Backbone as a ProteinNet text record, in pm:
[ID]
protein_1_A
[PRIMARY]
MSANHNVTAAERIVNRKDGLVWNRLHSEREEIREVLLKDFQPRTAGLPAPSPAEVARATYWHRELLQARLRKIDDALDRLMSGAYGNCSQCGRWIEDTKLDFDPALTYCVECWQRMQTLH
[TERTIARY]
8684.6	8602.8	8623.5	8650.6	8672.4	8548.9	8529.3	8414.3	8445.6	8349.6	8364.9	8300.7	8382.8	8333.2	8336.4	8223.9	8217.8	8239.2	8350.7	8385.7	8375.6	8301.6	8287.6	8415.3	8430.8	8548	8551.8	8436.2	8432.1	8481.9	8445.5	8492	8642.4	8697.8	8843.3	8913.2	8859.7	8920.6	8916.7	8800.9	8786.1	8875.8	8902.4	8985.1	9134.5	9172.3	9312.6	9350.5	9478.6	9525.9	9458.8	9406	9336.9	9200.3	9163.1	9033.6	9014	9119.9	9108	9077.5	9143.5	9118.3	8975.6	8934.8	8797.6	8696.7	8716.4	8623.1	8620.4	8737.1	8744.5	8671.3	8697.8	8632.2	8481.8	8444.6	8302.6	8228.1	8289.7	8225.6	8203.7	8307.1	8292.2	8184.2	8179.9	8078.7	7938.6	7916.8	7784.9	7747.8	7844.6	7817.4	7775	7843.9	7809.9	7671.9	7644.5	7513	7401.6	7426.5	7327	7299.6	7405.3	7389.7	7315.5	7350.9	7286.1	7137.8	7102.1	6962.2	6876.6	6939.8	6867.8	6858.3	6762.4	6755.2	6863.4	6946.9	7055.6	7000.6	7014.8	6975	7095.8	7157.8	7273.7	7235.9	7323.6	7299.8	7372.9	7298.4	7356.9	7318.8	7347.6	7311.9	7376.4	7295.9	7345.7	7373.1	7354.1	7376.5	7242.8	7238.3	7112.5	7075.5	6948.7	6901.9	6943.9	7001.5	7041.2	6917.5	6934.9	6824.1	6800.1	6682.2	6656.8	6757	6799.2	6897.4	7031.6	7072	7198.1	7191.2	7078.9	7061	7066.9	6998.9	6999.1	7139.2	7212.9	7349.3	7440.4	7432.3	7514.9	7479.7	7351.9	7307.1	7358.7	7348.4	7395.3	7543.4	7625.6	7770.3	7807.3	7738.4	7765.4	7736.1	7621.9	7585.2	7684.3	7728.1	7825.3	7956.6	8003.2	8127.5	8111.1	7998.7	7974.7	7964.6	7898.7	7886	8021.4	8105.6	8239.8	8322.6	8312.6	8385.7	8333.7	8204.2	8145	8198.1	8211	8266.4	8411.1	8491	8630	8636.6	8550	8547.7	8505.6	8402.6	8358.9	8470.7	8543.6	8656.4	8764.4	8792.4	8894.1	8849.6	8722.5	8671.7	8681.4	8652.8	8667.1	8812.5	8905.6	9048.5	9092.1	9039.1	9072.4	9026.9	8907.7	8854.7	8924.4	8973.5	9039.7	9188	9239.9	9381.6	9470.3	9412.7	9490.7	9503.1	9447.8	9450	9593	9618.8	9750.4	9841.2	9801.5	9879.7	9822.5	9909.4	9868.9	9790.8	9677.1	9595	9657.1	9752.7	9817.4	9941.2	10034.7	10163.3	10179.8	10094.4	10100.7	10194.5	10270.3	10360.2	10279.3	10343.4	10280.4	10267.3	10151.2	10128.8	10180.1	10254.2	10315.4	10211.4	10251.4	10161.8	10114.6	10203.4	10163.8	10054.1	10058.5	9954.4	9822.5	9829.6	9709.2	9650.2	9737	9686.4	9607.6	9655.5	9587.9	9454.1	9454.5	9332.5	9335.4	9264.6	9268.9	9202.3	9140.3	9075.9	9163.5	9290.1	9378.5	9391.2	9401.1	9407.1	9544.4	9616.2	9741.6	9857.6	9976.5	10097.5	10123.8	10213.3	10241.5	10289.2	10379	10434.1	10325.5	10238.7	10132.1	10030.3	10000.5	9906.9	9962.5	10090.7	10153.1	10155.2	10184.7	10186.9	10047.3	9944.2	9807.2	9768.9	9817.4	9784.9	9849	9967.2	10032.9	9965.4	9896.9	9826	9694.8	9638.5	9508.1	9529.4
-1308.4	-1218.6	-1248.3	-1146.7	-1168.5	-1127	-1194	-1163.6	-1039.9	-951	-830.1	-853.8	-857	-882	-753.2	-716.6	-601.8	-654.2	-615.4	-662	-543.7	-562	-454.5	-443.7	-328.9	-308	-411.4	-445.2	-545.4	-680.5	-718.4	-846.2	-845.2	-730.6	-721.9	-739.3	-679.3	-689.2	-833.5	-897.4	-1032.8	-1129.2	-1103	-1192.2	-1169.5	-1062	-1034.4	-1089.5	-1074.7	-1122.6	-1050.1	-930.5	-854.8	-913.7	-1020.1	-1082.6	-1126.2	-1174.5	-1215.8	-1096	-984.4	-862.8	-816.7	-814.4	-775.3	-860.9	-993	-1083.6	-1061.2	-1039.9	-1017.7	-888.9	-779.9	-652.9	-661.4	-722.1	-731.7	-818.1	-925.4	-1011.6	-934.6	-862	-783.1	-676.8	-616.1	-513.9	-571.8	-688.9	-751.4	-789.8	-837.3	-871	-746.9	-635.8	-512	-463.2	-466	-421.7	-507	-636.5	-725.7	-687.8	-659.4	-619.2	-486.2	-391.8	-261	-268.6	-363.8	-378.1	-442.1	-517.7	-581.1	-483.1	-504.6	-425	-475.7	-383.9	-421.6	-433.5	-550.7	-574.2	-629.7	-550.3	-599.6	-718.4	-815.5	-935.8	-923.1	-939.9	-924.9	-1044.3	-1162.9	-1284.1	-1283.2	-1302.9	-1311.7	-1176.7	-1068	-935.6	-865.8	-768.8	-695.7	-624.5	-613.4	-550.1	-403.4	-357.2	-216.8	-127.5	-2.4	92.6	122.3	170.7	206.8	309.9	402.1	503.2	437.6	340.8	269.8	190.4	126.8	49.9	144	257.2	353.3	405.6	438.1	489.6	384.5	260.9	152.5	124.9	126.2	102.9	211.9	337.6	450.4	437	413.2	405.2	282.6	172.4	52.4	78.3	141.4	173.3	272	371.1	469	400.8	309	236.2	150.4	81.6	-1.7	82.7	197.1	284	342.2	375.6	426.7	318.5	195.5	85.4	60.8	69.1	50	154.9	279.6	384.7	353.3	304	267.6	155	57.2	-55.3	-8.1	75.1	127.2	207.3	287.1	363.1	268.8	161.7	64.9	-4.8	-40.1	-103.4	-6.8	120.3	220.3	231.3	232.6	240.4	115.3	1.5	-123.3	-118.1	-68.7	-62.1	43.4	150.2	256.3	228.9	125	92.2	161.4	232.7	304.4	227	106.5	29.1	-1.5	14.1	-16.2	103.8	212.8	336.1	427	490.8	584.9	699.5	732.1	840.5	977.5	985.8	1112.8	1135.9	1039.7	1060.6	976.8	876.8	794.1	674.3	664.5	549.2	422.8	308.9	179.2	151.3	102	59	-83.8	-114	-246.3	-358.4	-466.6	-581.1	-637.6	-641.4	-696.7	-612.3	-481.7	-392.2	-415.7	-429.1	-453.3	-591.5	-689.5	-821.8	-813.4	-730.1	-712.5	-641.3	-532.3	-456.8	-408.3	-476.7	-438.9	-304.8	-241.7	-113	4.8	-21.3	88	192.2	317.4	429.3	494.3	488.4	561.8	469.1	509	438.5	474.6	402.1	422.5	564.9	616.2	749.5	856.7	851.1	951.3	937.1	814.2	792.9	851.3	826.3	881.3	1034.2	1089.5	1235	1292.9	1227.4	1273.9	1264.7	1162.3	1145.3	1255.4	1299.7	1405.9	1540.3	1556.9	1681.9	1690.4	1577.8	1578	1564.6
-8337.7	-8260.9	-8112.9	-8034	-7890.9	-7812.7	-7701.7	-7616.4	-7534	-7522.7	-7444.1	-7307.9	-7203.2	-7068.6	-6988.7	-6932.5	-6842.4	-6702	-6640.8	-6507.6	-6413	-6303.8	-6206.6	-6123.8	-6057.6	-5971.8	-5861	-5805.8	-5698.8	-5748	-5870.4	-5925.1	-5946.3	-5989.4	-6006.5	-5873.4	-5767.6	-5634.5	-5587.1	-5596.3	-5545.8	-5621.4	-5749.3	-5828.2	-5805.9	-5739.2	-5712.1	-5576.4	-5542.7	-5412.2	-5297.9	-5324.7	-5221.8	-5188.6	-5254.1	-5230.1	-5086.8	-5022.5	-4882.7	-4793.7	-4820	-4742.2	-4766.9	-4892.7	-4927.5	-4851.1	-4854.6	-4787.7	-4637.1	-4578.8	-4433.9	-4395.5	-4467.6	-4438.6	-4462.7	-4572.9	-4606.4	-4505.1	-4458.9	-4358.1	-4227.6	-4184	-4061.3	-4079.6	-4197	-4227.1	-4214.3	-4270.3	-4264.2	-4121.2	-4042.6	-3902.6	-3824.3	-3846	-3776.1	-3817.9	-3946.4	-3994.5	-3934.5	-3921.8	-3862.7	-3717.3	-3642.2	-3502.3	-3493.2	-3579.9	-3576.7	-3612.7	-3695.6	-3734	-3624.9	-3537	-3426.5	-3310.4	-3227.1	-3104.2	-3010.6	-2963.1	-2873.3	-2732	-2675.1	-2537.8	-2462.2	-2374.7	-2301.5	-2214.6	-2211.1	-2132.7	-1999.9	-1892.2	-1759.3	-1672.8	-1719.9	-1647	-1509.4	-1406.5	-1270.8	-1205.4	-1277.4	-1222.6	-1202.6	-1113.5	-1098.4	-1228.6	-1254.3	-1377.6	-1378.9	-1489.8	-1497.7	-1509.3	-1471.7	-1483.5	-1631.2	-1666	-1806.6	-1858.5	-1773.6	-1816.1	-1847.3	-1765	-1790.5	-1920.2	-1944.6	-2068.2	-2188.5	-2179.4	-2290	-2315.8	-2209.8	-2224.2	-2286.6	-2237.9	-2292.6	-2438.6	-2469.2	-2606	-2698.9	-2653.3	-2733.8	-2765.5	-2664.6	-2687.1	-2769	-2749.5	-2827.4	-2975.3	-3002.5	-3140.2	-3201.9	-3125.5	-3174.5	-3214	-3129.6	-3160.2	-3285.2	-3295.8	-3413.8	-3540.6	-3532.2	-3649.6	-3690.2	-3591.8	-3623	-3691.7	-3643.1	-3705.5	-3846.9	-3865.6	-3997.7	-4095.4	-4051.1	-4137.3	-4175.4	-4078.3	-4108.3	-4210.7	-4196.2	-4289.2	-4428.4	-4435.7	-4565.5	-4632.1	-4554.2	-4609	-4662.4	-4587.4	-4631.2	-4759.2	-4769	-4891.3	-5009.2	-4986	-5092.1	-5137.3	-5041	-5075.8	-5151.8	-5112.7	-5180.5	-5326.2	-5349.3	-5485.3	-5570.3	-5505.8	-5582	-5604.1	-5538.3	-5552.5	-5451.6	-5356.3	-5255.3	-5124.7	-5118.2	-4993.9	-4951.7	-4822.7	-4767	-4759.7	-4824.2	-4818.9	-4711.3	-4636.5	-4532.5	-4596.8	-4538.7	-4592.2	-4568.3	-4477.9	-4447.8	-4535.1	-4532.7	-4601	-4727.4	-4745.7	-4864.9	-4856.4	-4745.8	-4730.6	-4705.3	-4736.2	-4715.1	-4566.4	-4524.8	-4387.1	-4376.9	-4272.9	-4257.6	-4269.3	-4336.5	-4354.6	-4220.9	-4121.4	-3991.3	-3927.7	-3950.1	-3896.4	-3970.6	-4102.3	-4180.9	-4153.5	-4121.7	-4084.8	-3954.5	-3861.5	-3733.4	-3751.9	-3830.1	-3857.8	-4002.3	-4090.8	-4232.6	-4263.2	-4164.4	-4187.3	-4143.3	-4114.1	-4072.5	-4182.5	-4140.4	-4233.4	-4235.1	-4123.5	-4109.3	-4074.4	-4118.6	-4076.8	-3929.8	-3866.8	-3725	-3697.6	-3782.3	-3759.4	-3764.7	-3864.2	-3876.5	-3763.5	-3724.7	-3615.4	-3486	-3459.2	-3338.3	-3342.6	-3457.1	-3472.9	-3446.1	-3494.5	-3473.7	-3325.1	-3257.1	-3114.5	-3029.7	-3067.2	-2990.6	-3012.2	-3125.5	-3152.2	-3076.9	-3040.7	-2972.1	-2827.2
[MASK]
++++++++++++++++++++++++++++++++++++++++++++++++++++++++++++++++++++++++++++++++++++++++++++++++++++++++++++++++++++++++

């Protein structure tokens, strides 16, 4: 009689070589969520105090950047779990390992990214 083990997709990912990527993305995700949950107060040691409007503007843009990064990380984690991680979302080609080492949340290969930049 063999034991029947129900293994979640997350457990399969962590047990594979992609576990390091999973851990790196998940750690960054948790750090961002922690920052977003706290009240953001810009530190300006030794500088004149910014106006309330400047603080609000800086806070807004900081939160927007963090939320955009969080979406990229969540997308990368989804691709990792579905088995599509490392493939360009546009053309399907493999994204270079050196690029993924630099930013494991990359979505596009260099060629597709450059093509998209020329269109905008």
